C-alpha positions as CSV (number, residue, x, y, z in Angstrom):
1,X,18.5,-2.8,-39.8
2,X,16.9,-4.7,-42.6
3,X,20.0,-6.7,-43.2
4,X,20.2,-7.7,-39.6
5,X,16.6,-9.0,-39.6
6,X,17.3,-10.9,-42.7
7,X,20.4,-12.5,-41.1
8,X,18.3,-13.6,-38.0
9,X,15.6,-15.1,-40.2
10,X,18.2,-17.0,-42.3
11,X,19.9,-18.3,-39.2
12,X,16.7,-19.6,-37.7
13,X,15.7,-21.3,-40.9
14,X,19.1,-22.9,-41.0
15,X,18.9,-24.1,-37.5
16,X,15.4,-25.4,-38.0
17,X,16.4,-27.4,-41.1
18,X,19.7,-28.8,-39.8
19,X,18.9,-28.9,-36.0
20,X,19.5,-32.7,-36.1
21,X,23.0,-32.3,-37.5
22,X,23.7,-29.5,-35.0
23,X,22.6,-31.5,-32.0
24,X,24.5,-34.6,-33.2
25,X,27.7,-32.5,-33.6
26,X,27.4,-31.2,-30.0
27,X,26.8,-34.7,-28.7
28,X,29.7,-36.0,-30.7
29,X,32.0,-33.3,-29.4
30,X,31.1,-34.0,-25.8
31,X,31.7,-37.8,-26.3
32,X,35.0,-37.3,-28.0
33,X,36.2,-34.9,-25.2
34,X,35.1,-37.4,-22.6
35,X,36.9,-40.3,-24.3
36,X,40.1,-38.3,-24.6
37,X,39.9,-37.3,-20.9
38,X,39.3,-40.9,-19.8
39,X,41.7,-42.7,-22.1
40,X,44.5,-40.2,-22.6
41,X,46.6,-41.8,-19.8
42,X,46.3,-45.1,-21.7
43,X,46.8,-43.5,-25.2
44,X,49.9,-41.5,-24.2
45,X,51.4,-43.9,-21.6
46,X,54.6,-45.7,-22.2
47,X,56.7,-42.5,-22.4
48,X,60.5,-42.9,-21.9
49,X,62.8,-40.5,-20.1
50,X,66.6,-40.8,-20.6
51,X,68.3,-39.3,-17.5
52,X,72.0,-38.6,-17.2
53,X,73.7,-38.9,-13.7
54,X,77.3,-38.0,-13.0
55,X,79.3,-40.3,-10.9
56,X,80.6,-43.8,-10.5
57,X,78.3,-46.1,-8.4
58,X,78.2,-49.7,-7.4
59,X,74.8,-51.3,-7.1
60,X,74.9,-51.2,-3.3
61,X,75.7,-47.5,-3.1
62,X,73.3,-45.7,-5.5
63,X,72.1,-42.2,-4.6
64,X,69.2,-42.0,-2.2
65,X,67.1,-40.1,-4.8
66,X,67.3,-43.2,-7.0
67,X,66.7,-45.8,-4.3
68,X,63.6,-44.0,-3.1
69,X,62.1,-44.5,-6.5
70,X,62.5,-48.3,-6.3
71,X,61.9,-48.9,-2.6
72,X,60.8,-47.7,0.8
73,X,62.3,-47.9,4.3
74,X,60.8,-49.0,7.6
75,X,60.4,-45.3,8.4
76,X,60.5,-42.1,6.4
77,X,61.9,-38.6,7.2
78,X,59.9,-35.4,6.8
79,X,61.5,-32.2,5.5
80,X,61.8,-31.1,9.1
81,X,63.7,-34.2,10.0
82,X,61.0,-36.0,12.0
83,X,60.7,-39.8,11.7
84,X,57.3,-41.2,10.6
85,X,56.0,-44.7,9.9
86,X,56.4,-46.3,6.5
87,X,56.8,-50.1,6.0
88,X,56.7,-50.3,9.8
89,X,53.6,-48.8,11.5
90,X,55.2,-48.6,15.0
91,X,58.5,-49.1,16.9
92,X,59.7,-49.0,20.5
93,X,62.9,-49.5,22.5
94,X,62.5,-51.4,25.7
95,X,66.0,-50.6,27.0
96,X,66.6,-46.9,26.3
97,X,67.9,-47.2,22.7
98,X,69.9,-50.4,22.7
99,X,67.2,-52.6,21.3
100,X,64.7,-51.5,18.7
101,X,61.5,-53.4,17.9
102,X,59.6,-52.6,14.6
103,X,56.1,-53.8,13.7
104,X,55.5,-54.2,10.0
105,X,52.4,-53.3,8.1
106,X,50.6,-56.5,6.9
107,X,49.3,-55.3,3.6
108,X,52.5,-54.4,1.7
109,X,53.4,-56.4,-1.4
110,X,56.9,-56.6,-3.0
111,X,57.1,-55.9,-6.7
112,X,57.3,-59.6,-7.4
113,X,53.8,-59.9,-5.8
114,X,55.1,-61.7,-2.6
115,X,53.9,-60.3,0.7
116,X,56.4,-58.3,2.7
117,X,57.3,-60.1,5.9
118,X,60.2,-59.8,8.4
119,X,62.0,-62.7,6.6
120,X,62.0,-60.8,3.3
121,X,63.2,-57.5,4.7
122,X,67.0,-57.1,4.2
123,X,69.2,-54.7,6.2
124,X,72.9,-55.2,6.8
125,X,74.7,-53.5,9.7
126,X,78.2,-54.6,10.8
127,X,77.5,-53.9,14.5
128,X,73.8,-54.8,14.7
129,X,72.1,-58.2,15.3
130,X,68.7,-58.7,13.6
131,X,66.1,-61.0,14.9
132,X,62.7,-62.0,13.3
133,X,60.5,-63.5,16.1
134,X,57.4,-63.6,13.8
135,X,56.4,-62.5,10.3
136,X,55.5,-58.9,11.4
137,X,58.3,-58.2,13.8
138,X,61.9,-57.0,13.3
139,X,64.2,-56.7,16.3
140,X,67.5,-54.8,16.0
141,X,70.0,-55.3,18.8
142,X,72.8,-52.7,19.0
143,X,76.1,-52.7,20.9
144,X,75.4,-49.3,22.4
145,X,72.3,-47.1,22.8
146,X,71.6,-45.1,19.7
147,X,68.7,-42.7,19.7
148,X,68.8,-41.9,15.9
149,X,68.3,-45.5,14.9
150,X,64.7,-45.1,13.6
151,X,66.1,-42.6,11.0
152,X,68.8,-45.0,9.9
153,X,66.1,-47.5,8.7
154,X,64.5,-44.9,6.6
155,X,66.9,-46.1,3.9
156,X,65.0,-48.1,1.4
157,X,65.1,-51.8,1.9
158,X,64.9,-54.5,-0.8
159,X,64.0,-58.1,-1.0
160,X,66.9,-58.9,-3.2
161,X,69.0,-56.7,-5.5
162,X,66.8,-53.7,-6.2
163,X,63.5,-55.5,-5.9
164,X,61.5,-53.2,-3.7
165,X,58.0,-51.8,-3.1
166,X,58.5,-48.5,-4.8
167,X,56.5,-46.8,-7.6
168,X,59.3,-47.8,-10.1
169,X,60.5,-51.3,-10.7
170,X,64.0,-52.0,-12.0
171,X,63.7,-53.9,-15.3
172,X,67.4,-54.0,-16.3
173,X,70.8,-53.1,-15.0
174,X,73.9,-52.9,-17.2
175,X,77.3,-52.8,-15.6
176,X,80.6,-51.5,-16.8
177,X,83.1,-53.6,-14.9
178,X,81.9,-53.3,-11.3
179,X,80.2,-49.9,-11.8
180,X,76.6,-49.3,-12.8
181,X,76.4,-48.1,-16.5
182,X,72.6,-48.0,-17.0
183,X,69.4,-48.7,-15.1
184,X,66.0,-49.1,-16.8
185,X,62.9,-48.8,-14.5
186,X,59.2,-49.0,-15.4
187,X,56.0,-48.1,-13.5
188,X,52.5,-49.4,-13.6
189,X,51.5,-47.3,-16.7
190,X,54.5,-48.7,-18.6
191,X,56.4,-45.4,-18.5
192,X,60.2,-45.9,-18.5
193,X,63.1,-44.1,-16.9
194,X,66.5,-45.0,-18.3
195,X,69.3,-43.7,-16.0
196,X,72.7,-43.5,-17.7
197,X,75.8,-43.0,-15.6
198,X,78.8,-40.9,-16.7
199,X,82.2,-40.6,-14.9
200,X,82.4,-36.8,-15.3
201,X,80.1,-33.8,-15.8
202,X,81.8,-33.0,-19.1
203,X,80.9,-36.5,-20.3
204,X,77.3,-36.1,-19.1
205,X,77.0,-32.8,-20.9
206,X,78.4,-34.3,-24.1
207,X,75.8,-37.1,-23.9
208,X,73.0,-34.4,-23.7
209,X,74.4,-32.6,-26.7
210,X,74.6,-35.9,-28.7
211,X,71.0,-36.8,-27.8
212,X,71.9,-39.8,-25.7
213,X,69.9,-38.3,-22.8
214,X,67.1,-35.8,-22.4
215,X,67.6,-34.8,-18.8
216,X,70.7,-34.0,-16.7
217,X,69.8,-34.5,-13.1
218,X,71.2,-32.5,-10.1
219,X,74.2,-30.7,-11.6
220,X,76.0,-27.7,-10.1
221,X,76.9,-26.3,-13.5
222,X,74.1,-25.5,-16.1
223,X,76.4,-24.1,-18.8
224,X,76.0,-23.9,-21.7
225,X,72.4,-25.0,-21.7
226,X,70.9,-21.9,-20.0
227,X,70.5,-20.1,-23.4
228,X,69.5,-23.2,-25.4
229,X,66.0,-22.6,-26.9
230,X,65.0,-26.2,-26.8
231,X,66.1,-26.7,-23.1
232,X,64.5,-25.8,-19.8
233,X,66.8,-25.2,-16.8
234,X,65.3,-25.4,-13.3
235,X,67.4,-24.1,-10.3
236,X,66.8,-25.6,-6.9
237,X,68.7,-24.8,-3.6
238,X,69.5,-27.9,-1.7
239,X,69.2,-27.2,2.0
240,X,70.3,-30.7,2.9
241,X,73.7,-29.9,1.4
242,X,76.1,-27.2,2.6
243,X,79.3,-25.9,1.1
244,X,81.9,-26.2,4.0
245,X,85.3,-24.8,4.5
246,X,87.1,-27.2,6.8
247,X,90.1,-25.9,8.7
248,X,92.9,-28.2,9.8
249,X,92.8,-27.5,13.5
250,X,96.1,-29.4,14.1
251,X,97.9,-27.1,11.6
252,X,100.3,-24.8,13.6
253,X,98.8,-21.7,12.0
254,X,95.1,-22.7,11.9
255,X,95.1,-24.0,15.4
256,X,94.5,-20.3,16.3
257,X,90.8,-19.8,16.6
258,X,91.0,-16.1,16.0
259,X,92.7,-16.7,12.7
260,X,89.9,-19.1,11.6
261,X,87.4,-16.5,12.6
262,X,89.3,-13.8,10.6
263,X,89.4,-16.0,7.5
264,X,85.6,-16.6,7.8
265,X,84.8,-12.9,8.4
266,X,86.8,-12.0,5.3
267,X,84.7,-14.1,2.9
268,X,82.0,-12.2,1.0
269,X,79.2,-14.8,1.2
270,X,76.9,-12.7,-1.0
271,X,78.8,-14.1,-4.0
272,X,77.3,-17.5,-3.5
273,X,73.9,-19.2,-3.1
274,X,71.5,-19.3,-0.1
275,X,73.5,-18.5,3.0
276,X,74.3,-21.3,5.4
277,X,75.3,-20.8,9.0
278,X,75.3,-24.2,10.5
279,X,76.1,-27.9,9.8
280,X,72.4,-28.7,10.4
281,X,69.7,-27.9,7.8
282,X,67.6,-24.8,8.5
283,X,64.6,-27.0,7.9
284,X,65.5,-29.3,10.7
285,X,63.8,-29.5,14.1
286,X,67.2,-29.2,15.7
287,X,68.4,-26.1,13.8
288,X,69.7,-23.2,15.8
289,X,69.2,-19.8,14.1
290,X,71.0,-17.9,16.8
291,X,74.5,-19.0,16.2
292,X,77.4,-16.6,15.3
293,X,76.9,-16.0,11.6
294,X,80.2,-14.4,10.6
295,X,78.8,-11.9,8.1
296,X,81.2,-10.3,5.7
297,X,83.4,-7.9,7.7
298,X,87.0,-7.5,6.3
299,X,87.8,-4.8,8.9
300,X,87.0,-7.1,11.7
301,X,89.1,-9.8,10.0
302,X,92.1,-7.4,9.9
303,X,91.7,-6.5,13.6
304,X,91.7,-10.2,14.5
305,X,94.9,-10.7,12.5
306,X,96.6,-7.7,14.1
307,X,96.0,-9.3,17.5
308,X,97.8,-12.6,16.5
309,X,101.3,-13.4,17.8
310,X,104.1,-11.9,15.6
311,X,105.4,-15.4,14.8
312,X,102.0,-16.4,13.4
313,X,101.6,-13.1,11.4
314,X,105.1,-13.4,9.9
315,X,104.2,-16.7,8.1
316,X,100.6,-16.1,7.0
317,X,99.9,-18.2,3.9
318,X,97.2,-20.7,3.4
319,X,97.0,-23.8,1.2
320,X,93.3,-24.1,0.1
321,X,92.4,-27.5,-1.4
322,X,89.1,-27.6,-3.3
323,X,86.9,-30.3,-4.7
324,X,86.8,-29.8,-8.5
325,X,83.2,-28.6,-8.7
326,X,83.9,-25.7,-6.3
327,X,87.1,-24.3,-8.0
328,X,85.3,-21.1,-8.8
329,X,84.2,-20.6,-5.2
330,X,87.8,-21.4,-4.0
331,X,89.2,-18.7,-6.3
332,X,86.7,-16.2,-4.9
333,X,87.7,-17.1,-1.4
334,X,91.4,-16.9,-2.3
335,X,90.9,-13.3,-3.6
336,X,89.0,-12.3,-0.4
337,X,91.9,-13.7,1.7
338,X,94.5,-11.9,-0.4
339,X,92.4,-8.7,0.3
340,X,93.3,-8.9,4.0
341,X,96.9,-9.7,3.3
342,X,96.9,-13.5,3.4
343,X,98.7,-15.2,0.5
344,X,96.7,-18.2,-0.8
345,X,97.5,-21.2,-3.0
346,X,94.5,-23.1,-4.5
347,X,94.8,-26.7,-5.3
348,X,92.2,-29.2,-6.6
349,X,91.6,-32.7,-5.2
350,X,88.8,-35.2,-6.1
351,X,89.2,-36.9,-2.7
352,X,89.5,-35.7,0.9
353,X,93.2,-34.6,1.1
354,X,95.5,-35.8,3.9
355,X,97.6,-32.7,3.7
356,X,95.8,-29.4,3.8
357,X,95.2,-26.2,5.8
358,X,91.7,-25.5,4.5
359,X,89.5,-27.8,2.4
360,X,86.5,-26.7,0.5
361,X,83.8,-29.3,-0.2
362,X,80.1,-30.1,-0.2
363,X,78.7,-31.8,2.9
364,X,75.6,-34.0,2.6
365,X,73.9,-33.1,5.8
366,X,72.7,-36.2,7.7
367,X,68.9,-36.7,8.1
368,X,69.3,-36.8,11.8
369,X,71.2,-34.0,13.6
370,X,73.6,-36.6,15.1
371,X,77.0,-35.5,13.7
372,X,79.3,-37.7,15.9
373,X,81.5,-38.9,13.0
374,X,82.3,-35.4,11.8
375,X,83.3,-33.7,15.0
376,X,84.0,-36.2,17.8
377,X,87.6,-36.4,18.8
378,X,87.8,-40.2,18.5
379,X,86.7,-40.3,14.9
380,X,90.1,-40.1,13.1
381,X,88.9,-41.2,9.7
382,X,85.8,-39.0,9.4
383,X,86.7,-35.9,11.5
384,X,88.1,-33.9,8.6
385,X,89.1,-30.9,10.7
386,X,90.9,-33.1,13.2
387,X,88.9,-31.3,15.8
388,X,89.0,-32.0,19.5
389,X,86.9,-30.4,22.2
390,X,85.7,-32.1,25.4
391,X,82.5,-30.0,25.5
392,X,81.5,-30.9,21.9
393,X,82.4,-34.5,22.6
394,X,80.0,-34.6,25.5
395,X,77.2,-33.0,23.6
396,X,77.6,-35.4,20.7
397,X,77.6,-38.4,23.1
398,X,74.5,-37.1,24.9
399,X,72.7,-36.3,21.7
400,X,72.9,-39.9,20.4
401,X,71.8,-41.4,23.7
402,X,68.9,-39.1,24.6
403,X,65.5,-40.4,23.5
404,X,63.3,-37.4,24.3
405,X,63.2,-35.2,21.2
406,X,62.9,-31.9,23.1
407,X,65.9,-32.8,25.3
408,X,67.8,-33.8,22.1
409,X,66.9,-30.4,20.6
410,X,68.4,-28.5,23.5
411,X,71.6,-30.6,23.2
412,X,71.9,-29.8,19.5
413,X,71.2,-26.1,19.9
414,X,74.1,-26.0,22.3
415,X,76.2,-28.1,20.0
416,X,75.8,-25.6,17.1
417,X,76.4,-22.6,19.3
418,X,79.7,-23.8,20.7
419,X,80.9,-25.3,17.4
420,X,80.3,-22.0,15.6
421,X,82.1,-20.1,18.3
422,X,85.1,-22.4,18.1
423,X,84.8,-22.6,14.2
424,X,86.7,-25.8,13.1
425,X,84.8,-25.2,9.8
426,X,83.1,-22.3,8.1
427,X,79.6,-23.0,6.7
428,X,79.1,-20.8,3.6
429,X,76.0,-21.6,1.5
430,X,73.5,-24.1,0.4
431,X,74.4,-25.0,-3.2
432,X,72.0,-24.6,-6.1
433,X,71.5,-27.7,-8.2
434,X,70.2,-27.6,-11.8
435,X,67.9,-30.0,-13.7
436,X,68.4,-29.6,-17.4
437,X,65.5,-30.9,-19.6
438,X,65.0,-31.0,-23.3
439,X,61.7,-29.5,-24.3
């Protein structure tokens, strides 16, 4: 007890004698903390990220994820697919979708400090005439009514080259031949992003290992970095992409709807990522959750095959062509098909094949539910399944001409229901993409 009282007296005497120093220390600490809080963005600004992207791109066909850093569109699309104002604050169509009039905001500045006006907005469409009656008005005249047009102009626009109004300004572009090799972009705090482009994923991974880049963006394969101690791997399912198995509906064997259904029932989708059941994103305002899902049911598949004509059953073998990044998925499907007695040959193609029975690829789901190019019978170059159905044709035609969003929704609910019943393609899963970052 005596020792404790002595300690208290000593502490008080110390504080009394050195109280000035103590108070000055507290004040200094508060000032230093405040200065760090205020000026740390300045002190630590100017950081550089080196990001690897796999793929060959020309300057006019860069990924949307990049373009959206550099520029903005007349409109923007919400996660649910609704169209909202962006560079344009309003729009209207005086003739039911054939002419679209956009009014520009008057307080937007390009990255070169010029004011954004109708004359400086650049969009190019082969079948659209653009008029600029005044500085704040853009008029698009189409050959036919097209209800989704406001979503089309959500694509970022640029004054020239990649000079836009985005957060990041392109400082330098290096080309390798006609392809983009490197892009350097800066923001207002002098941070830099250096995007380096590589032709293959293996080459991108090698660049990461060699220290050329610190981030690999949007890759389907995270190996071998998952177990690297100095690396963080973030996994994100992309609901705007879907892994699709297209069936060649003109093939003598796969023209049979019941066989297409059997093949889909026999695939164990639990092997893969988040289940997909439709060509439209589950986040979309037009998504139909009540379509036929084709859950894994090999017994049902065998029954459907037993009901086929003897001529079809006697020659049951499938040539499955896969894009290179989905080879493992293709091998899994092949094993499932062999499990119900269907011999399968797997081939790999980096382009859409002209000769196939089934083709496995990743579909980038359009922002608007309009999928006329994929399924309408007149679209020979983009209708991968070579699919033809008058009812689907009519729904697709109505969907792109109807302006009322609730009526459009009803059209696309029917479109999904009938398409999934007929099954020109099987929708398997939403792929997981990985972002690999050095710590």
